[in-house]
C-alpha positions in Angstrom: 200.3 107.7 232.6 200.8 111.6 232.3 202.1 113.7 235.0 200.1 116.6 233.7 197.2 117.2 236.1 193.9 117.2 234.7 191.9 120.3 234.1 189.6 121.2 237.0 186.2 119.9 236.6 187.2 116.8 234.8 188.4 114.6 237.5 186.3 114.1 240.6 188.9 113.0 243.0 191.1 115.9 242.2 188.2 118.4 241.9 187.4 117.3 245.6 191.0 117.7 246.5 190.9 121.3 244.8 187.8 122.0 247.1 189.7 120.9 250.1 192.6 123.4 249.3 190.0 126.2 248.7 188.4 125.3 252.3 191.8 125.3 253.8 192.8 128.7 252.5 189.9 130.3 254.3 190.4 128.3 257.4 193.9 129.5 257.7 192.3 133.0 258.2 190.1 132.0 260.9 191.0 133.2 264.6 189.8 132.1 267.8 187.4 134.9 268.2 185.8 133.7 264.8 184.7 130.4 266.3 181.3 131.6 267.6 180.3 133.5 264.7 177.2 132.5 262.9 177.5 130.9 259.3 175.0 131.1 256.4 174.4 127.5 257.4 171.4 127.8 259.6 172.2 126.7 262.9 175.9 126.2 262.6 178.7 128.7 264.0 182.0 128.6 262.7 183.2 125.9 264.9 180.3 123.5 264.1 180.8 124.1 260.3 184.7 123.3 260.6 183.9 120.2 262.7 181.3 119.2 259.8 183.8 119.4 257.2 186.6 117.6 259.3 184.2 114.6 260.1 183.1 114.6 256.4 186.8 114.3 255.2 187.5 111.8 258.0 184.7 109.7 256.4 186.2 109.4 253.0 189.0 106.9 253.9 186.4 104.7 256.0 184.0 104.6 253.1 186.7 103.4 250.8 188.0 101.1 253.2 184.3 99.4 253.3 183.6 100.5 256.8 179.7 101.3 257.4 178.7 104.9 258.5 175.7 106.3 260.1 173.2 108.1 257.8 173.2 111.1 260.1 176.5 112.8 261.1 176.7 114.1 264.9 178.5 117.3 264.9 180.8 117.3 267.9 183.1 120.3 268.0 185.3 118.7 270.7 187.0 116.8 267.8 188.8 119.9 266.6 190.9 119.9 269.6 193.2 123.2 270.5 194.3 123.5 267.0 191.3 123.3 264.3 193.9 123.7 261.4 196.2 120.9 262.3 193.0 118.6 262.8 191.5 119.6 259.4 194.8 118.8 257.9 195.0 115.5 259.0 191.6 114.4 258.1 192.0 116.1 254.6 195.4 114.3 254.0 193.6 111.0 254.7 190.9 111.7 252.4 193.5 112.9 249.7 195.2 109.7 249.9 191.9 107.6 249.6 190.7 109.6 246.6 194.3 109.2 244.9 194.6 105.6 245.5 194.5 103.3 242.4 191.1 102.6 241.2 189.3 104.7 243.9 187.2 106.5 241.4 185.6 103.2 239.7 185.5 101.6 243.3 182.0 100.7 244.6 181.5 102.2 247.9 178.7 101.6 250.3 177.5 105.3 251.1 174.8 105.5 253.6 172.4 106.5 250.9 173.3 103.3 249.0 176.2 101.8 246.8 178.0 104.6 244.7 181.1 105.0 242.9 184.1 106.4 244.2 183.6 109.3 241.6 180.1 110.1 243.1 181.4 110.2 246.8 184.0 112.5 245.4 181.3 114.9 243.6 179.5 114.9 247.0 182.5 116.1 248.8 183.2 118.7 246.2 179.5 120.1 246.6 179.8 120.2 250.2 183.2 121.8 250.1 182.4 124.6 247.9 179.2 125.3 249.7 180.9 125.4 253.2 184.1 127.4 251.7 181.8 130.1 250.8 179.8 129.9 254.2 183.0 130.0 256.0 184.4 133.0 254.0 181.2 134.7 254.5 180.9 134.2 258.1 184.4 135.7 258.8 184.2 138.4 256.1 187.0 137.3 253.7 186.9 137.1 250.0 187.2 133.7 248.3 187.2 133.1 244.4 185.7 129.8 243.6 186.8 128.4 240.3 184.1 128.4 237.6 185.2 125.2 236.5 184.8 123.6 240.0 181.4 125.1 240.4 180.3 123.9 236.9 181.3 120.4 237.7 179.5 120.4 241.2 176.5 122.0 239.3 176.3 119.3 236.6 176.5 116.7 239.1 173.9 118.2 241.5 171.2 119.6 239.2 169.7 116.4 238.0 169.2 115.7 242.0 167.6 119.1 242.7 164.0 117.7 243.6 165.7 115.1 246.0 168.1 117.9 247.4 164.8 120.0 248.0 163.3 117.2 250.0 166.3 116.4 252.1 166.8 119.9 253.5 170.6 119.2 253.7 171.0 122.6 252.3 168.8 125.8 252.3 165.9 125.9 249.7 167.0 126.9 246.3 167.0 130.6 245.4 167.0 131.7 241.5 170.1 133.7 241.1 170.1 136.7 238.6 169.9 136.2 234.7 173.2 135.1 233.0 174.8 134.3 236.4 178.1 132.1 236.2 178.2 128.5 237.5 179.4 129.7 240.9 176.4 131.8 241.6 174.1 129.5 240.3 175.5 126.7 242.4 175.4 128.6 245.5 171.7 129.7 244.4 170.7 125.9 244.2 172.1 125.2 247.6 170.1 128.2 249.1 172.8 131.0 249.2 172.3 134.3 248.3 175.8 135.3 246.9 174.7 138.4 245.0 
């Protein structure tokens, strides 16, 4: 087995981990006074958005361990405690360990929407992380550069599910990006974000 990491966009587990790292870079710039700022994710302030990401990362090792999860995640901001960054680090590290376990990407996982491979779970996390990294950066007014290769991998995974995505109302209604937009803008547009 090679020690050379796979290029971004080619390994679902490593791509999700790269998405966590991007989120972490923005999270480190959040101050206490930012926690009540509204985000582009309707109905969520910064504190609720961080809580969602923490809970979703915490769900990863549970899924891979075969533990059943509720279909709807209840956002409880009290889980962040006095140090949201430390709380996030703990759940992110547990998710990383689950994604990097031998055979994890091939493993069948009982996701709330049905049995899926570990690779599909990792792609779901990538989509969620890229969207909410952009949301968080926008809410607190910082720049974040999402790698095109990660956005392209997320877009390739998500685009075939665009009709179900619309019906689910998990993200905003899709918005057509400008012509000749790159993968980042096309992904954000598909997720209902106006990033241009």
